[in-house]
N, C-alpha and C positions, 0 to 999 in steps of 0.2 A: 630525576629531572620529572617535573609534575606532566601528565599527558595534555594533551589539547583536548576540550569538549566541544563537541560539536550536535547540533540541531538538526535531528533527521527525520524523515518521513517516510514511512511504509505504508504498502498498500497490502489490503488484506481480501483476499477474496476466497470462497468456497462454493460449491455447488452439488458434494457429495455428501453423505453419513452424516445428516443434521448439520447443516452451514452455520445457523447461527451460532450453535455447542463448540463448533470448529474454530470461530472466529473468538468465542469468547476464552475456550481454552488458549488461543493462540495470544490471546492479550494477557492472560496471566501469566505463560511461560515470559514474553516480554518484561514482564513487572520484576521479574528475576534481576535484571540488568539494566532495565531502562530508568533514567531519572526524570520526574516530571512529566510523566507519561499522560497525554492526551488523546482522547478518543473520540472519534467521529460519531454520529448517527452509525446504524447500519442501515445499509439500501440493498431492497431488492431490484435487480436487474436482468434484464434479459440477456443471453450470450452473446458473448462479441462473435464468435466463431460458428461452429455449426451448431443450426438450431434445434436437431434433437437431441436435446440436452437438458437439463433441469437448471431452471432460471438461478442466478447467484444470489448469495450475500456478500456484500461489499462495505470495505470502511477503509478508513487511514488513520493511522496514529501519527502523534508526532513525541519526540522525546529527546532527551539529552544523553550522550554518548560519549566516551572516552575509548570507545573500538575503535579501531582503524576502517576503513570500510570495508575492506575484503573479511576482518575478522567479524564485523556485522554480519555481511554474508555469510559465512561460516555458521553464525550463529542462526539465522533466516534458516538456512538449509536445515541446522540440525532440530530445529521446530517443526519444519514441515517434516521432518522424517519420522522424529518422535510421533506424530500424529496421523503415521501412516499414509503418507503422502501418495497419491495414484495422481498419474496425467498419463490418459490414455493416448490422447493425439493432442495434435497444437491446435489451440486455442479453445481445446477440450475440456470435457468436466475436470473435476479433479476435487481432492479432499480439502486442499490448502494449498494457497497460493501468497508467499510473503516478497514483495517486491521491494527493493529502495528505491523510491521516489528521486529525493532530494538528501543530498550528504552535505549538511551546511550549504557552504556558497558554491563548492568545490565540482569544477565539471571532469569527469575520471572514463577515461575510453580504454578497460585493460580487455584481454582475452575473455575474463570471466564475468566482468561488471562496466555496464553504460551507466552512469550518472551524470544529468537527469535521466530518468528513466525515458528512453528514445523515443517512446509513444504516447506518453503520458497527456498530452496536450491535445489527445485527439480521442481520449477517453471520458464520458461524461461520468463514470461511476468510480473515476479518480481524481476529476478536476472538481466536483459537486464537493463530495468529503472534505477534502484539502480545504476547499473554501469555507466550510464550515468552520474546519480548524484555526485557519488564518488567513482571513481576507483581505487584509493588505500585505502579503507575502510577495515579495519580486524574486524571480527566478534570476538563476545565474546568467543566463543570456540578458537580463534588464525586462525582461517583458513581465506585465505585472498581472498577478492572478485572476485580479477582478476582470481584466480585460478580455482573459481566456474564457473565464466564467460566463461570460454574456453569452455566448455560444451555445452554453447547456443551461440557461437559468429556466426554459421550459421544459424541461427533462420529463420524461416519463416512468421514473424510480420509484420507486414506494418506501418511505422511512418505513423501519421493520422497528427499529427500536434506537433509544435516546439514550 
């Protein structure tokens, strides 16, 4: 039996140990199993949490996969660990953070995984690059991404690479 293919969106973030290289290396790792991979521009953004840390580099990737959501989560956590993931404190500095934002149009709530990502609608460093990839996206709750984007279109992030 053929496995179902889902279009997924994953947020990438880093602010330690050469963040742009961290994201590029993560994209390279994703390419080993992701089909039709698209990458948003890389953005420089201020930290969400404690302000006594370096600025972040953020992006979003879109790809197709036949992995289940939990299999994908395991792969992403493996990539984080291979890149020496360091997370010192909640919303603090990190070498690499990979978060599943959307997994097809599914809504998932388990102990390990919440999809859509619970706070994505409040984060310009997620919504803006997501909009770059798919401006006409409709979220699983029926909300249009273009409507969410309106609150962030005057964002202060800097495009670091396209």
